[in-house]
FIBAPA-172513 format. One record per residue (C-alpha): x, y, z. Coordinates in steps of 0.05 Angstrom, whole numbers, padded with zeros to 5 digits, always signed. Example, Ala and Ser with C-alpha at 12.3 -4.5 7.8 and 13.67 -1.06 7.14 Angstrom:
<sites>
+00246-00090+00156
+00273-00021+00143
</sites>
This chain:
<sites>
+00037-00191+00205
+00081-00188+00144
+00037-00228+00096
+00036-00173+00044
+00051-00175-00030
+00110-00128-00021
+00175-00130+00017
+00159-00132+00091
+00210-00076+00103
+00166-00027+00064
+00138+00021+00116
+00108+00079+00076
+00166+00127+00087
+00153+00163+00020
+00080+00175+00037
+00098+00200+00107
+00154+00246+00084
+00109+00277+00030
+00053+00287+00081
+00098+00322+00131
+00127+00366+00076
+00056+00390+00062
+00045+00354-00004
-00024+00329-00023
-00036+00254-00027
-00091+00226-00071
-00144+00173-00059
-00111+00139+00001
-00177+00104+00014
-00162+00061-00047
-00123+00006-00012
-00076-00045-00044
-00103-00115-00032
-00076-00175-00071
-00084-00250-00077
-00029-00287-00041
-00005-00358-00033
-00029-00378+00036
+00026-00368+00089
+00077-00343+00038
+00099-00271+00033
+00087-00264-00041
+00036-00262-00097
-00002-00322-00123
+00013-00296-00194
-00049-00326-00227
-00041-00269-00277
+00028-00297-00296
+00003-00369-00300
-00063-00350-00333
-00036-00343-00404
-00011-00415-00398
-00079-00441-00379
-00078-00437-00303
-00134-00402-00265
-00163-00385-00197
-00212-00438-00173
-00256-00451-00112
-00255-00514-00070
-00293-00554-00123
-00240-00537-00175
-00288-00491-00213
-00264-00426-00242
-00303-00366-00215
-00262-00306-00241
-00258-00291-00316
-00195-00249-00312
-00140-00266-00262
-00107-00198-00269
-00124-00168-00202
-00165-00106-00190
-00211-00082-00135
-00269-00117-00169
-00231-00181-00178
-00212-00180-00104
-00285-00169-00086
-00304-00231-00125
-00247-00268-00090
-00272-00244-00022
-00344-00263-00038
-00323-00333-00058
-00286-00342+00008
-00348-00319+00046
-00396-00363+00006
-00373-00429+00034
-00338-00448-00031
-00270-00429-00003
-00213-00437+00005
-00192-00409-00062
-00136-00441-00102
-00088-00430-00159
-00102-00489-00205
-00046-00516-00250
-00053-00591-00240
-00092-00599-00304
-00035-00573-00347
+00019-00611-00386
+00085-00622-00351
+00123-00577-00399
+00073-00521-00387
+00079-00527-00312
+00155-00528-00317
+00154-00463-00358
+00108-00430-00305
+00155-00453-00249
+00215-00424-00286
+00182-00356-00286
+00151-00357-00216
+00212-00387-00181
+00266-00345-00213
+00238-00280-00244
+00185-00269-00190
+00222-00292-00127
+00266-00353-00113
+00238-00364-00043
+00173-00386-00075
+00203-00451-00099
+00235-00462-00031
+00168-00450+00003
+00133-00502-00039
+00190-00551-00029
+00186-00542+00047
+00111-00550+00048
+00113-00609+00000
+00065-00579-00051
+00072-00592-00125
+00035-00554-00180
+00028-00619-00219
-00008-00657-00164
-00053-00608-00127
-00083-00539-00127
-00045-00486-00087
-00083-00451-00031
-00090-00376-00038
-00110-00321+00010
-00122-00245+00014
-00065-00199+00032
-00062-00147+00086
-00078-00077+00063
-00025-00029+00038
-00015+00037+00002
+00018+00030-00066
+00000+00071-00127
+00034+00020-00172
-00019-00030-00152
-00080+00014-00139
-00101+00087-00149
-00071+00120-00087
-00006+00158-00080
+00029+00225-00071
-00008+00271-00118
+00033+00290-00179
+00023+00322-00247
+00049+00295-00314
+00119+00319-00296
+00119+00283-00229
+00113+00349-00191
+00077+00347-00124
+00036+00405-00098
+00099+00430-00061
+00144+00469-00110
+00210+00433-00119
+00186+00367-00089
+00178+00308-00138
+00150+00238-00130
+00158+00177-00174
+00149+00102-00172
+00103+00063-00127
+00088+00122-00082
+00067+00172-00136
-00006+00177-00160
+00004+00141-00226
-00045+00082-00220
-00020+00013-00240
+00046+00037-00270
+00088-00022-00244
+00162-00028-00259
+00167+00000-00330
+00119+00056-00311
+00160+00072-00250
+00224+00075-00292
+00191+00121-00342
+00159+00164-00288
+00227+00170-00253
+00261+00192-00317
+00209+00246-00329
+00216+00269-00256
+00292+00271-00260
+00293+00313-00323
+00243+00363-00297
+00275+00365-00228
+00344+00379-00258
+00316+00437-00297
+00281+00464-00235
+00343+00457-00192
+00386+00492-00245
+00342+00553-00241
+00331+00554-00166
+00377+00580-00111
+00384+00547-00042
+00325+00560+00002
+00327+00595+00069
+00318+00548+00128
+00301+00553+00202
+00357+00525+00245
+00309+00519+00303
+00263+00474+00262
+00322+00429+00246
+00341+00423+00319
+00269+00407+00336
+00267+00351+00285
+00333+00323+00309
+00306+00321+00379
+00244+00283+00355
+00284+00232+00316
+00334+00219+00371
+00284+00220+00430
+00281+00143+00434
+00357+00140+00443
+00354+00186+00504
+00312+00138+00545
+00342+00083+00589
+00281+00040+00589
+00216+00034+00551
+00180-00004+00496
+00224-00030+00438
+00204-00009+00368
+00187-00079+00344
+00131-00083+00397
+00103-00015+00377
+00106-00036+00303
+00073-00103+00317
+00016-00070+00354
+00006-00018+00299
+00003-00071+00245
-00044-00114+00286
-00092-00055+00296
-00091-00041+00221
-00111-00114+00208
-00164-00113+00263
-00198-00047+00246
-00180-00023+00176
-00185-00085+00133
-00245-00082+00085
-00303-00088+00086
-00298-00020+00119
-00344-00009+00179
-00349+00064+00203
-00351+00046+00277
-00291+00000+00270
-00252+00055+00235
-00268+00105+00290
-00246+00055+00343
-00184+00041+00301
-00166+00115+00301
-00172+00117+00377
-00128+00055+00386
-00076+00081+00337
-00074+00147+00375
-00057+00107+00438
-00001+00072+00402
+00025+00139+00377
+00027+00165+00448
+00067+00104+00469
+00114+00115+00410
+00126+00188+00426
+00135+00181+00501
+00156+00109+00517
+00192+00079+00457
+00266+00065+00469
+00321+00053+00417
+00384+00020+00443
+00425+00020+00378
+00424+00046+00307
+00382-00013+00282
+00328+00000+00333
+00329+00074+00316
+00316+00056+00243
+00259+00011+00265
+00232+00068+00308
+00230+00115+00247
+00197+00061+00205
+00144+00052+00259
+00129+00127+00256
+00117+00121+00181
+00072+00060+00190
+00029+00098+00240
+00026+00159+00193
+00002+00115+00136
-00049+00080+00180
-00076+00147+00203
-00080+00172+00132
-00114+00109+00107
-00167+00113+00162
-00179+00188+00152
-00186+00182+00077
-00232+00122+00082
-00280+00158+00128
-00280+00219+00083
-00304+00183+00020
-00376+00165+00038
-00390+00115-00017
-00362+00048-00042
-00314+00046-00101
-00259+00003-00130
-00290-00063-00109
-00260-00090-00045
-00209-00034-00041
-00260+00016-00014
-00321-00025+00006
-00359+00013+00060
-00416-00026+00093
-00450+00039+00114
-00447+00067+00043
-00450+00005-00001
-00467+00040-00067
-00422+00078-00115
-00443+00152-00117
-00417+00186-00181
-00459+00248-00169
-00419+00266-00106
-00355+00226-00111
-00333+00221-00183
-00270+00258-00164
-00202+00252-00131
-00197+00261-00056
-00135+00298-00032
-00107+00291+00038
-00054+00337+00066
-00027+00368+00130
-00053+00438+00145
-00036+00476+00209
-00012+00410+00239
-00078+00374+00224
-00097+00321+00174
-00150+00346+00126
-00184+00318+00063
-00219+00353+00005
-00248+00337-00063
-00211+00357-00125
-00215+00346-00200
-00148+00324-00227
-00149+00378-00280
-00151+00431-00226
-00080+00416-00204
-00046+00391-00267
-00027+00416-00336
+00003+00477-00366
-00021+00524-00312
+00027+00490-00262
+00089+00492-00305
+00146+00532-00275
</sites>
């Protein structure tokens, strides 16, 4: 359930908080899907090994992708190869010189993540002797690795005055680490200027008490469903119903099942200590993100971004109707989506 590219503790809190604050989120139908090492919580990193001569291969050892830097189109080619009978798919390094393999290992097992070397050691796999089996990750929302995120302008401002977003949850496609640092710096400078010219806002004490009651509700119950079980069910439903290729009927069923889990979460989930309360809050964010991903996917009635938004009922790209951003937000307590050109919400007209 945690076979994603990213840290398994990531639960979409930034997306959920922005949504409940009323901010617009862009293109949440553009999922993050990556190539993984089979059974390992981490990337295959063919794009790291590629410059040294490694590549993604099918079960015959033949290369079938020209560029191993992932994208929606690359993941679609990856998926099609798996479905063709030529899978599994592998990271092929066993044709390289020992010194080259050692240099790749140095990068992948230290800079990327040390557990990778331990995983290969435990499984008994060696880059020099065999190809390494790869797989497709679970879906996720991450602007740093796709085109979705909390909608921001060039100063990292969201559509809510005074609320900023930066990093892997802001709508700056494929910005990665250096981009996130730069984006965060821009956000900080502009936010400091905004805060310096803005007084404290009025607030509704009743709303604060209402939110405290919601957050602490699981601690008031003596018995119920623990958060880890609610989280497990939510993640399983995402895998069962929302994973591309996207089928309209499956998504509609997924929405119904997720609504049932939300009802259990709101009325039966119990938290017996501070750790379980944290898990309960993370589960709420996971459900929010699942609901937003499903809603946005049904709204865009075309296919785009390769495997990221591949709808079987609308298999063709439709630039006439959908060459635009889609914005999702909370209005009057409901989730709504709309089309928008980026220029309509960005630029000098929004400077404060």
